[in-house]
PyMOL Python script that loads the backbone (N, CA, C, O; Angstrom):
from pymol import cmd

cmd.read_pdbstr("""\
ATOM      1  N   UNK A   1      76.025  52.954  69.661  1.00  0.00           N
ATOM      2  CA  UNK A   1      75.819  53.253  68.252  1.00  0.00           C
ATOM      3  C   UNK A   1      77.150  53.512  67.516  1.00  0.00           C
ATOM      4  O   UNK A   1      77.348  52.990  66.419  1.00  0.00           O
ATOM      5  N   UNK A   2      78.060  54.305  68.098  1.00  0.00           N
ATOM      6  CA  UNK A   2      79.332  54.510  67.397  1.00  0.00           C
ATOM      7  C   UNK A   2      80.117  53.211  67.194  1.00  0.00           C
ATOM      8  O   UNK A   2      80.825  53.063  66.198  1.00  0.00           O
ATOM      9  N   UNK A   3      79.991  52.266  68.140  1.00  0.00           N
ATOM     10  CA  UNK A   3      80.689  50.984  67.977  1.00  0.00           C
ATOM     11  C   UNK A   3      80.147  50.212  66.786  1.00  0.00           C
ATOM     12  O   UNK A   3      80.904  49.571  66.057  1.00  0.00           O
ATOM     13  N   UNK A   4      78.837  50.274  66.589  1.00  0.00           N
ATOM     14  CA  UNK A   4      78.225  49.572  65.455  1.00  0.00           C
ATOM     15  C   UNK A   4      78.715  50.170  64.143  1.00  0.00           C
ATOM     16  O   UNK A   4      79.077  49.441  63.219  1.00  0.00           O
ATOM     17  N   UNK A   5      78.726  51.483  64.064  1.00  0.00           N
ATOM     18  CA  UNK A   5      79.181  52.153  62.839  1.00  0.00           C
ATOM     19  C   UNK A   5      80.652  51.838  62.580  1.00  0.00           C
ATOM     20  O   UNK A   5      81.041  51.571  61.443  1.00  0.00           O
ATOM     21  N   UNK A   6      81.467  51.868  63.628  1.00  0.00           N
ATOM     22  CA  UNK A   6      82.881  51.528  63.478  1.00  0.00           C
ATOM     23  C   UNK A   6      83.053  50.082  63.026  1.00  0.00           C
ATOM     24  O   UNK A   6      83.910  49.792  62.191  1.00  0.00           O
ATOM     25  N   UNK A   7      82.247  49.174  63.568  1.00  0.00           N
ATOM     26  CA  UNK A   7      82.298  47.774  63.156  1.00  0.00           C
ATOM     27  C   UNK A   7      81.934  47.591  61.694  1.00  0.00           C
ATOM     28  O   UNK A   7      82.580  46.821  60.984  1.00  0.00           O
ATOM     29  N   UNK A   8      80.900  48.296  61.237  1.00  0.00           N
ATOM     30  CA  UNK A   8      80.486  48.207  59.830  1.00  0.00           C
ATOM     31  C   UNK A   8      81.592  48.735  58.920  1.00  0.00           C
ATOM     32  O   UNK A   8      81.890  48.139  57.885  1.00  0.00           O
ATOM     33  N   UNK A   9      82.191  49.844  59.307  1.00  0.00           N
ATOM     34  CA  UNK A   9      83.275  50.411  58.493  1.00  0.00           C
ATOM     35  C   UNK A   9      84.462  49.448  58.426  1.00  0.00           C
ATOM     36  O   UNK A   9      85.016  49.220  57.351  1.00  0.00           O
ATOM     37  N   UNK A  10      84.851  48.887  59.562  1.00  0.00           N
ATOM     38  CA  UNK A  10      85.968  47.932  59.574  1.00  0.00           C
ATOM     39  C   UNK A  10      85.644  46.666  58.787  1.00  0.00           C
ATOM     40  O   UNK A  10      86.516  46.105  58.125  1.00  0.00           O
ATOM     41  N   UNK A  11      84.382  46.212  58.858  1.00  0.00           N
ATOM     42  CA  UNK A  11      83.922  45.047  58.107  1.00  0.00           C
ATOM     43  C   UNK A  11      84.087  45.295  56.609  1.00  0.00           C
ATOM     44  O   UNK A  11      84.583  44.432  55.885  1.00  0.00           O
ATOM     45  N   UNK A  12      83.668  46.482  56.142  1.00  0.00           N
ATOM     46  CA  UNK A  12      83.792  46.822  54.722  1.00  0.00           C
ATOM     47  C   UNK A  12      85.259  46.956  54.314  1.00  0.00           C
ATOM     48  O   UNK A  12      85.657  46.476  53.253  1.00  0.00           O
ATOM     49  N   UNK A  13      86.055  47.602  55.151  1.00  0.00           N
ATOM     50  CA  UNK A  13      87.481  47.751  54.838  1.00  0.00           C
ATOM     51  C   UNK A  13      88.146  46.385  54.724  1.00  0.00           C
ATOM     52  O   UNK A  13      88.945  46.157  53.816  1.00  0.00           O
ATOM     53  N   UNK A  14      87.822  45.480  55.636  1.00  0.00           N
ATOM     54  CA  UNK A  14      88.390  44.132  55.593  1.00  0.00           C
ATOM     55  C   UNK A  14      88.002  43.412  54.300  1.00  0.00           C
ATOM     56  O   UNK A  14      88.850  42.798  53.652  1.00  0.00           O
ATOM     57  N   UNK A  15      86.722  43.487  53.924  1.00  0.00           N
ATOM     58  CA  UNK A  15      86.259  42.798  52.712  1.00  0.00           C
ATOM     59  C   UNK A  15      86.952  43.345  51.465  1.00  0.00           C
ATOM     60  O   UNK A  15      87.406  42.570  50.623  1.00  0.00           O
ATOM     61  N   UNK A  16      87.037  44.673  51.338  1.00  0.00           N
ATOM     62  CA  UNK A  16      87.650  45.244  50.145  1.00  0.00           C
ATOM     63  C   UNK A  16      89.168  45.055  50.138  1.00  0.00           C
ATOM     64  O   UNK A  16      89.774  44.986  49.069  1.00  0.00           O
ATOM     65  N   UNK A  17      89.786  44.970  51.316  1.00  0.00           N
ATOM     66  CA  UNK A  17      91.218  44.670  51.373  1.00  0.00           C
ATOM     67  C   UNK A  17      91.485  43.245  50.907  1.00  0.00           C
ATOM     68  O   UNK A  17      92.431  43.000  50.159  1.00  0.00           O
ATOM     69  N   UNK A  18      90.655  42.308  51.348  1.00  0.00           N
ATOM     70  CA  UNK A  18      90.784  40.923  50.880  1.00  0.00           C
ATOM     71  C   UNK A  18      90.578  40.864  49.368  1.00  0.00           C
ATOM     72  O   UNK A  18      91.314  40.171  48.666  1.00  0.00           O
ATOM     73  N   UNK A  19      89.576  41.592  48.867  1.00  0.00           N
ATOM     74  CA  UNK A  19      89.331  41.637  47.424  1.00  0.00           C
ATOM     75  C   UNK A  19      90.507  42.210  46.655  1.00  0.00           C
ATOM     76  O   UNK A  19      90.849  41.709  45.583  1.00  0.00           O
ATOM     77  N   UNK A  20      91.128  43.253  47.188  1.00  0.00           N
ATOM     78  CA  UNK A  20      92.286  43.862  46.530  1.00  0.00           C
ATOM     79  C   UNK A  20      93.437  42.866  46.412  1.00  0.00           C
ATOM     80  O   UNK A  20      94.029  42.714  45.344  1.00  0.00           O
ATOM     81  N   UNK A  21      93.747  42.190  47.518  1.00  0.00           N
ATOM     82  CA  UNK A  21      94.860  41.238  47.475  1.00  0.00           C
ATOM     83  C   UNK A  21      94.523  40.005  46.642  1.00  0.00           C
ATOM     84  O   UNK A  21      95.412  39.404  46.039  1.00  0.00           O
ATOM     85  N   UNK A  22      93.251  39.624  46.605  1.00  0.00           N
ATOM     86  CA  UNK A  22      92.865  38.491  45.759  1.00  0.00           C
ATOM     87  C   UNK A  22      93.086  38.834  44.287  1.00  0.00           C
ATOM     88  O   UNK A  22      93.566  38.003  43.516  1.00  0.00           O
ATOM     89  N   UNK A  23      92.735  40.057  43.903  1.00  0.00           N
ATOM     90  CA  UNK A  23      92.943  40.484  42.516  1.00  0.00           C
ATOM     91  C   UNK A  23      94.438  40.581  42.215  1.00  0.00           C
ATOM     92  O   UNK A  23      94.873  40.190  41.132  1.00  0.00           O
ATOM     93  N   UNK A  24      95.226  41.094  43.154  1.00  0.00           N
ATOM     94  CA  UNK A  24      96.671  41.226  42.932  1.00  0.00           C
ATOM     95  C   UNK A  24      97.364  39.872  42.811  1.00  0.00           C
ATOM     96  O   UNK A  24      98.286  39.715  42.010  1.00  0.00           O
ATOM     97  N   UNK A  25      96.923  38.892  43.602  1.00  0.00           N
ATOM     98  CA  UNK A  25      97.606  37.596  43.638  1.00  0.00           C
ATOM     99  C   UNK A  25      97.065  36.638  42.581  1.00  0.00           C
ATOM    100  O   UNK A  25      97.843  36.031  41.845  1.00  0.00           O
ATOM    101  N   UNK A  26      95.730  36.493  42.495  1.00  0.00           N
ATOM    102  CA  UNK A  26      95.145  35.472  41.615  1.00  0.00           C
ATOM    103  C   UNK A  26      94.807  35.971  40.222  1.00  0.00           C
ATOM    104  O   UNK A  26      94.732  35.168  39.292  1.00  0.00           O
ATOM    105  N   UNK A  27      94.599  37.274  40.046  1.00  0.00           N
ATOM    106  CA  UNK A  27      94.226  37.857  38.758  1.00  0.00           C
ATOM    107  C   UNK A  27      93.001  37.159  38.150  1.00  0.00           C
ATOM    108  O   UNK A  27      93.097  36.594  37.060  1.00  0.00           O
ATOM    109  N   UNK A  28      91.849  37.191  38.842  1.00  0.00           N
ATOM    110  CA  UNK A  28      90.643  36.518  38.329  1.00  0.00           C
ATOM    111  C   UNK A  28      90.088  37.212  37.084  1.00  0.00           C
ATOM    112  O   UNK A  28      90.272  38.413  36.889  1.00  0.00           O
ATOM    113  N   UNK A  29      89.409  36.432  36.253  1.00  0.00           N
ATOM    114  CA  UNK A  29      88.844  36.951  35.007  1.00  0.00           C
ATOM    115  C   UNK A  29      87.339  36.713  34.962  1.00  0.00           C
ATOM    116  O   UNK A  29      86.821  35.768  35.557  1.00  0.00           O
ATOM    117  N   UNK A  30      86.648  37.601  34.236  1.00  0.00           N
ATOM    118  CA  UNK A  30      85.209  37.429  34.005  1.00  0.00           C
ATOM    119  C   UNK A  30      85.018  36.398  32.898  1.00  0.00           C
ATOM    120  O   UNK A  30      85.988  35.905  32.322  1.00  0.00           O
ATOM    121  N   UNK A  31      83.757  36.076  32.606  1.00  0.00           N
ATOM    122  CA  UNK A  31      83.457  35.082  31.568  1.00  0.00           C
ATOM    123  C   UNK A  31      83.935  35.548  30.185  1.00  0.00           C
ATOM    124  O   UNK A  31      84.321  34.730  29.350  1.00  0.00           O
ATOM    125  N   UNK A  32      83.906  36.866  29.951  1.00  0.00           N
ATOM    126  CA  UNK A  32      84.331  37.363  28.635  1.00  0.00           C
ATOM    127  C   UNK A  32      85.847  37.578  28.534  1.00  0.00           C
ATOM    128  O   UNK A  32      86.334  38.038  27.501  1.00  0.00           O
ATOM    129  N   UNK A  33      86.588  37.253  29.584  1.00  0.00           N
ATOM    130  CA  UNK A  33      88.041  37.326  29.536  1.00  0.00           C
ATOM    131  C   UNK A  33      88.641  38.593  30.106  1.00  0.00           C
ATOM    132  O   UNK A  33      89.861  38.686  30.248  1.00  0.00           O
ATOM    133  N   UNK A  34      87.809  39.576  30.438  1.00  0.00           N
ATOM    134  CA  UNK A  34      88.348  40.808  31.017  1.00  0.00           C
ATOM    135  C   UNK A  34      88.644  40.599  32.502  1.00  0.00           C
ATOM    136  O   UNK A  34      87.949  39.832  33.169  1.00  0.00           O
ATOM    137  N   UNK A  35      89.658  41.268  33.018  1.00  0.00           N
ATOM    138  CA  UNK A  35      90.001  41.072  34.440  1.00  0.00           C
ATOM    139  C   UNK A  35      88.966  41.713  35.365  1.00  0.00           C
ATOM    140  O   UNK A  35      88.372  42.742  35.041  1.00  0.00           O
ATOM    141  N   UNK A  36      88.766  41.089  36.511  1.00  0.00           N
ATOM    142  CA  UNK A  36      87.865  41.650  37.521  1.00  0.00           C
ATOM    143  C   UNK A  36      88.602  42.748  38.277  1.00  0.00           C
ATOM    144  O   UNK A  36      89.817  42.690  38.463  1.00  0.00           O
ATOM    145  N   UNK A  37      87.840  43.748  38.706  1.00  0.00           N
ATOM    146  CA  UNK A  37      88.451  44.814  39.501  1.00  0.00           C
ATOM    147  C   UNK A  37      88.440  44.434  40.977  1.00  0.00           C
ATOM    148  O   UNK A  37      87.717  43.529  41.396  1.00  0.00           O
ATOM    149  N   UNK A  38      89.248  45.136  41.751  1.00  0.00           N
ATOM    150  CA  UNK A  38      89.289  44.892  43.200  1.00  0.00           C
ATOM    151  C   UNK A  38      87.945  45.221  43.827  1.00  0.00           C
ATOM    152  O   UNK A  38      87.541  44.584  44.800  1.00  0.00           O
ATOM    153  N   UNK A  39      87.246  46.215  43.276  1.00  0.00           N
ATOM    154  CA  UNK A  39      85.929  46.587  43.800  1.00  0.00           C
ATOM    155  C   UNK A  39      84.920  45.459  43.596  1.00  0.00           C
ATOM    156  O   UNK A  39      84.126  45.168  44.491  1.00  0.00           O
ATOM    157  N   UNK A  40      84.948  44.822  42.420  1.00  0.00           N
ATOM    158  CA  UNK A  40      84.026  43.703  42.153  1.00  0.00           C
ATOM    159  C   UNK A  40      84.301  42.526  43.084  1.00  0.00           C
ATOM    160  O   UNK A  40      83.372  41.939  43.639  1.00  0.00           O
ATOM    161  N   UNK A  41      85.564  42.184  43.254  1.00  0.00           N
ATOM    162  CA  UNK A  41      85.918  41.076  44.150  1.00  0.00           C
ATOM    163  C   UNK A  41      85.598  41.424  45.594  1.00  0.00           C
ATOM    164  O   UNK A  41      85.100  40.581  46.341  1.00  0.00           O
ATOM    165  N   UNK A  42      85.882  42.665  45.995  1.00  0.00           N
ATOM    166  CA  UNK A  42      85.583  43.093  47.359  1.00  0.00           C
ATOM    167  C   UNK A  42      84.098  43.065  47.646  1.00  0.00           C
ATOM    168  O   UNK A  42      83.680  42.679  48.738  1.00  0.00           O
ATOM    169  N   UNK A  43      83.290  43.475  46.666  1.00  0.00           N
ATOM    170  CA  UNK A  43      81.834  43.445  46.848  1.00  0.00           C
ATOM    171  C   UNK A  43      81.340  42.011  46.992  1.00  0.00           C
ATOM    172  O   UNK A  43      80.465  41.734  47.812  1.00  0.00           O
ATOM    173  N   UNK A  44      81.887  41.117  46.213  1.00  0.00           N
ATOM    174  CA  UNK A  44      81.500  39.702  46.308  1.00  0.00           C
ATOM    175  C   UNK A  44      81.864  39.131  47.676  1.00  0.00           C
ATOM    176  O   UNK A  44      81.070  38.418  48.290  1.00  0.00           O
ATOM    177  N   UNK A  45      83.056  39.445  48.141  1.00  0.00           N
ATOM    178  CA  UNK A  45      83.498  38.965  49.450  1.00  0.00           C
ATOM    179  C   UNK A  45      82.659  39.587  50.560  1.00  0.00           C
ATOM    180  O   UNK A  45      82.340  38.918  51.543  1.00  0.00           O
ATOM    181  N   UNK A  46      82.296  40.871  50.414  1.00  0.00           N
ATOM    182  CA  UNK A  46      81.454  41.535  51.412  1.00  0.00           C
ATOM    183  C   UNK A  46      80.101  40.849  51.528  1.00  0.00           C
ATOM    184  O   UNK A  46      79.603  40.641  52.635  1.00  0.00           O
ATOM    185  N   UNK A  47      79.502  40.496  50.399  1.00  0.00           N
ATOM    186  CA  UNK A  47      78.213  39.796  50.421  1.00  0.00           C
ATOM    187  C   UNK A  47      78.359  38.430  51.089  1.00  0.00           C
ATOM    188  O   UNK A  47      77.498  38.029  51.872  1.00  0.00           O
ATOM    189  N   UNK A  48      79.441  37.714  50.786  1.00  0.00           N
ATOM    190  CA  UNK A  48      79.679  36.417  51.433  1.00  0.00           C
ATOM    191  C   UNK A  48      79.860  36.567  52.943  1.00  0.00           C
ATOM    192  O   UNK A  48      79.330  35.766  53.713  1.00  0.00           O
ATOM    193  N   UNK A  49      80.605  37.586  53.370  1.00  0.00           N
ATOM    194  CA  UNK A  49      80.825  37.804  54.797  1.00  0.00           C
ATOM    195  C   UNK A  49      79.529  38.173  55.506  1.00  0.00           C
ATOM    196  O   UNK A  49      79.287  37.718  56.624  1.00  0.00           O
ATOM    197  N   UNK A  50      78.696  38.989  54.873  1.00  0.00           N
ATOM    198  CA  UNK A  50      77.404  39.344  55.471  1.00  0.00           C
ATOM    199  C   UNK A  50      76.528  38.105  55.579  1.00  0.00           C
ATOM    200  O   UNK A  50      75.863  37.904  56.596  1.00  0.00           O
ATOM    201  N   UNK A  51      76.520  37.269  54.539  1.00  0.00           N
ATOM    202  CA  UNK A  51      75.729  36.035  54.582  1.00  0.00           C
ATOM    203  C   UNK A  51      76.183  35.098  55.683  1.00  0.00           C
ATOM    204  O   UNK A  51      75.357  34.522  56.391  1.00  0.00           O
ATOM    205  N   UNK A  52      77.485  34.942  55.832  1.00  0.00           N
ATOM    206  CA  UNK A  52      78.010  34.084  56.902  1.00  0.00           C
ATOM    207  C   UNK A  52      77.666  34.670  58.265  1.00  0.00           C
ATOM    208  O   UNK A  52      77.308  33.935  59.185  1.00  0.00           O
ATOM    209  N   UNK A  53      77.771  35.979  58.397  1.00  0.00           N
ATOM    210  CA  UNK A  53      77.410  36.640  59.655  1.00  0.00           C
ATOM    211  C   UNK A  53      75.950  36.444  60.007  1.00  0.00           C
ATOM    212  O   UNK A  53      75.620  36.190  61.166  1.00  0.00           O
ATOM    213  N   UNK A  54      75.071  36.559  59.021  1.00  0.00           N
ATOM    214  CA  UNK A  54      73.641  36.340  59.271  1.00  0.00           C
ATOM    215  C   UNK A  54      73.356  34.893  59.636  1.00  0.00           C
ATOM    216  O   UNK A  54      72.506  34.622  60.484  1.00  0.00           O
ATOM    217  N   UNK A  55      74.054  33.970  59.007  1.00  0.00           N
ATOM    218  CA  UNK A  55      73.881  32.554  59.330  1.00  0.00           C
ATOM    219  C   UNK A  55      74.318  32.265  60.766  1.00  0.00           C
ATOM    220  O   UNK A  55      73.621  31.560  61.496  1.00  0.00           O
ATOM    221  N   UNK A  56      75.454  32.799  61.168  1.00  0.00           N
ATOM    222  CA  UNK A  56      75.932  32.609  62.542  1.00  0.00           C
ATOM    223  C   UNK A  56      74.965  33.247  63.533  1.00  0.00           C
ATOM    224  O   UNK A  56      74.690  32.675  64.587  1.00  0.00           O
ATOM    225  N   UNK A  57      74.452  34.419  63.203  1.00  0.00           N
ATOM    226  CA  UNK A  57      73.482  35.082  64.072  1.00  0.00           C
ATOM    227  C   UNK A  57      72.207  34.255  64.201  1.00  0.00           C
ATOM    228  O   UNK A  57      71.659  34.130  65.296  1.00  0.00           O
ATOM    229  N   UNK A  58      71.728  33.690  63.090  1.00  0.00           N
ATOM    230  CA  UNK A  58      70.526  32.847  63.134  1.00  0.00           C
ATOM    231  C   UNK A  58      70.760  31.599  63.977  1.00  0.00           C
ATOM    232  O   UNK A  58      69.874  31.184  64.725  1.00  0.00           O
ATOM    233  N   UNK A  59      71.935  31.001  63.866  1.00  0.00           N
ATOM    234  CA  UNK A  59      72.258  29.835  64.698  1.00  0.00           C
ATOM    235  C   UNK A  59      72.315  30.211  66.177  1.00  0.00           C
ATOM    236  O   UNK A  59      71.878  29.436  67.027  1.00  0.00           O
ATOM    237  N   UNK A  60      72.843  31.377  66.488  1.00  0.00           N
ATOM    238  CA  UNK A  60      72.885  31.844  67.871  1.00  0.00           C
ATOM    239  C   UNK A  60      71.475  32.053  68.421  1.00  0.00           C
ATOM    240  O   UNK A  60      71.188  31.669  69.554  1.00  0.00           O
ATOM    241  N   UNK A  61      70.604  32.655  67.631  1.00  0.00           N
ATOM    242  CA  UNK A  61      69.214  32.869  68.055  1.00  0.00           C
ATOM    243  C   UNK A  61      68.523  31.529  68.263  1.00  0.00           C
ATOM    244  O   UNK A  61      67.800  31.355  69.245  1.00  0.00           O
ATOM    245  N   UNK A  62      68.732  30.576  67.352  1.00  0.00           N
ATOM    246  CA  UNK A  62      68.114  29.252  67.496  1.00  0.00           C
ATOM    247  C   UNK A  62      68.624  28.550  68.750  1.00  0.00           C
ATOM    248  O   UNK A  62      67.844  27.923  69.467  1.00  0.00           O
ATOM    249  N   UNK A  63      69.911  28.647  69.019  1.00  0.00           N
ATOM    250  CA  UNK A  63      70.486  28.033  70.223  1.00  0.00           C
ATOM    251  C   UNK A  63      69.908  28.678  71.486  1.00  0.00           C
ATOM    252  O   UNK A  63      69.549  27.980  72.434  1.00  0.00           O
ATOM    253  N   UNK A  64      69.820  30.000  71.496  1.00  0.00           N
ATOM    254  CA  UNK A  64      69.275  30.709  72.654  1.00  0.00           C
ATOM    255  C   UNK A  64      67.819  30.333  72.880  1.00  0.00           C
ATOM    256  O   UNK A  64      67.410  30.087  74.015  1.00  0.00           O
ATOM    257  N   UNK A  65      67.041  30.286  71.819  1.00  0.00           N
ATOM    258  CA  UNK A  65      65.630  29.928  71.934  1.00  0.00           C
ATOM    259  C   UNK A  65      65.484  28.480  72.386  1.00  0.00           C
ATOM    260  O   UNK A  65      64.615  28.168  73.201  1.00  0.00           O
ATOM    261  N   UNK A  66      66.329  27.593  71.861  1.00  0.00           N
ATOM    262  CA  UNK A  66      66.276  26.183  72.259  1.00  0.00           C
ATOM    263  C   UNK A  66      66.611  25.989  73.723  1.00  0.00           C
ATOM    264  O   UNK A  66      65.951  25.209  74.410  1.00  0.00           O
ATOM    265  N   UNK A  67      67.626  26.686  74.214  1.00  0.00           N
ATOM    266  CA  UNK A  67      67.960  26.562  75.639  1.00  0.00           C
ATOM    267  C   UNK A  67      66.867  27.161  76.507  1.00  0.00           C
ATOM    268  O   UNK A  67      66.630  26.686  77.618  1.00  0.00           O
ATOM    269  N   UNK A  68      66.202  28.191  76.020  1.00  0.00           N
ATOM    270  CA  UNK A  68      65.083  28.778  76.766  1.00  0.00           C
ATOM    271  C   UNK A  68      63.922  27.792  76.845  1.00  0.00           C
ATOM    272  O   UNK A  68      63.286  27.667  77.891  1.00  0.00           O
ATOM    273  N   UNK A  69      63.642  27.090  75.746  1.00  0.00           N
ATOM    274  CA  UNK A  69      62.514  26.149  75.722  1.00  0.00           C
ATOM    275  C   UNK A  69      62.751  24.945  76.619  1.00  0.00           C
ATOM    276  O   UNK A  69      61.823  24.462  77.268  1.00  0.00           O
ATOM    277  N   UNK A  70      63.988  24.457  76.662  1.00  0.00           N
ATOM    278  CA  UNK A  70      64.263  23.206  77.359  1.00  0.00           C
ATOM    279  C   UNK A  70      64.911  23.379  78.736  1.00  0.00           C
ATOM    280  O   UNK A  70      65.408  22.412  79.313  1.00  0.00           O
ATOM    281  N   UNK A  71      64.908  24.590  79.254  1.00  0.00           N
ATOM    282  CA  UNK A  71      65.477  24.772  80.592  1.00  0.00           C
ATOM    283  C   UNK A  71      64.522  24.224  81.652  1.00  0.00           C
ATOM    284  O   UNK A  71      63.302  24.266  81.488  1.00  0.00           O
ATOM    285  N   UNK A  72      65.082  23.723  82.711  1.00  0.00           N
ATOM    286  CA  UNK A  72      64.268  23.161  83.793  1.00  0.00           C
ATOM    287  C   UNK A  72      63.867  24.275  84.746  1.00  0.00           C
ATOM    288  O   UNK A  72      64.669  25.141  85.096  1.00  0.00           O
ATOM    289  N   UNK A  73      62.615  24.232  85.152  1.00  0.00           N
ATOM    290  CA  UNK A  73      62.121  25.253  86.077  1.00  0.00           C
ATOM    291  C   UNK A  73      61.815  24.658  87.415  1.00  0.00           C
ATOM    292  O   UNK A  73      61.387  25.370  88.324  1.00  0.00           O
TER     293      UNK A  73
END
""", "prot")
cmd.dss("prot")
cmd.show_as("cartoon", "prot")
cmd.util.cbc("prot")
cmd.orient("prot")
């Protein structure tokens, strides 16, 4: 359990760090012309990372289930 919590914390820190540097380097803007904050960019990146993680997990489950179905007995 502590490893999971540590992983979640590191995952969030990584996402918000990427968001911070993206804002510092690229200076993205909203549709109305105001600059985006590092928190907004970090949250967007966090959602993308979670989505990619869930997709990889789903592919792993599908692969495991497929190998289970087609194994020779």
